[in-house]
C-alpha positions as CSV (number, residue, x, y, z in Angstrom):
1,M,18.1,21.2,20.3
2,I,19.7,24.7,18.5
3,T,21.8,24.2,16.3
4,A,24.8,26.6,15.1
5,I,27.2,26.3,12.2
6,V,30.6,28.0,13.4
7,L,33.1,28.8,10.6
8,I,36.1,29.5,12.1
9,D,39.7,31.1,10.8
10,C,42.8,29.9,12.6
11,A,46.7,30.1,12.5
12,T,47.6,27.6,9.9
13,D,50.3,26.1,11.6
14,S,47.8,25.1,14.5
15,I,44.7,23.6,12.8
16,P,44.6,20.2,13.6
17,E,45.6,21.3,17.6
18,V,42.6,24.0,17.4
19,A,40.2,21.4,15.9
20,E,41.0,19.0,18.5
21,N,40.8,21.9,21.2
22,L,37.2,22.6,19.9
23,A,35.8,18.9,19.4
24,N,36.2,18.8,23.2
25,L,34.3,22.1,24.2
26,P,30.8,21.5,25.8
27,G,28.3,22.0,23.5
28,V,30.5,21.4,20.5
29,S,29.5,18.5,18.9
30,E,31.4,18.2,16.0
31,V,34.3,19.7,13.9
32,Y,35.2,19.7,10.5
33,S,38.8,20.7,8.5
34,V,37.5,21.8,5.4
35,A,38.9,23.6,2.0
36,G,38.1,27.0,1.4
37,H,37.2,30.3,2.7
38,V,37.8,28.7,6.4
39,D,39.6,26.3,7.9
40,L,37.8,24.4,10.4
41,I,33.6,24.1,10.7
42,A,32.2,23.9,14.1
43,M,28.9,22.1,15.0
44,V,27.1,24.0,18.0
45,R,24.2,22.1,19.6
46,V,22.4,23.0,22.8
47,R,19.5,22.8,24.2
48,E,18.6,27.1,24.7
49,F,19.5,29.6,22.7
50,E,20.9,31.5,26.0
51,Q,23.9,28.9,25.4
52,I,25.0,29.8,21.9
53,A,27.0,32.9,23.1
54,Q,28.5,30.7,25.5
55,V,29.8,28.4,23.6
56,I,30.6,30.3,20.8
57,A,31.8,33.7,22.5
58,G,32.9,32.4,25.5
59,S,34.3,29.1,24.5
60,I,35.2,28.9,20.9
61,S,36.5,32.2,20.4
62,K,39.1,32.0,23.5
63,V,40.7,29.3,21.7
64,P,44.4,30.0,21.2
65,G,44.7,29.7,17.4
66,V,41.1,30.8,16.3
67,L,41.5,34.4,14.7
68,N,37.8,35.0,13.7
69,T,34.3,33.7,13.7
70,E,31.0,33.2,11.9
71,S,28.2,32.0,13.0
72,H,24.9,30.7,11.1
73,I,22.0,29.5,13.5
74,A,20.1,27.2,11.9
75,F,15.8,27.3,11.6
76,R,15.1,24.0,10.3
77,A,17.2,20.6,8.9
78,Y,16.6,18.8,6.2
79,S,17.4,15.5,5.3
80,Q,16.8,12.2,3.7
81,H,16.9,10.8,6.7
82,D,14.1,13.3,8.0
83,L,11.8,12.7,5.1
84,E,12.0,9.0,5.5
85,E,10.3,9.2,8.7
86,A,7.9,12.0,7.9
87,F,6.7,9.8,5.4
88,A,7.2,6.5,6.8
89,I,3.7,4.7,7.9
90,G,5.4,1.7,9.7
91,L,5.4,-0.6,7.4
92,A,8.3,-3.1,6.9
93,N,10.6,-2.5,3.1
94,A,8.9,-4.1,0.2
95,D,12.3,-4.5,-1.2
């Protein structure tokens, strides 16, 4: 699975509508309304690298109200959940 984090600037008066339209696009798994220098952050998850361009340039950028995007491709995911699975040996919780 290939993950891209897409920072999105959009028309301020249409943030909720843009977010809903983005969330309905194939390849977009989540959309967050955020505080900071961007309005929305979309998580794109696809199986093949070539699909990244299709989703971001071909779909996200064309949603009415999207003014600008900045994309970041994830190389590796780190999370507490992943670490727990990596070190688990199948024993029941000793708590």
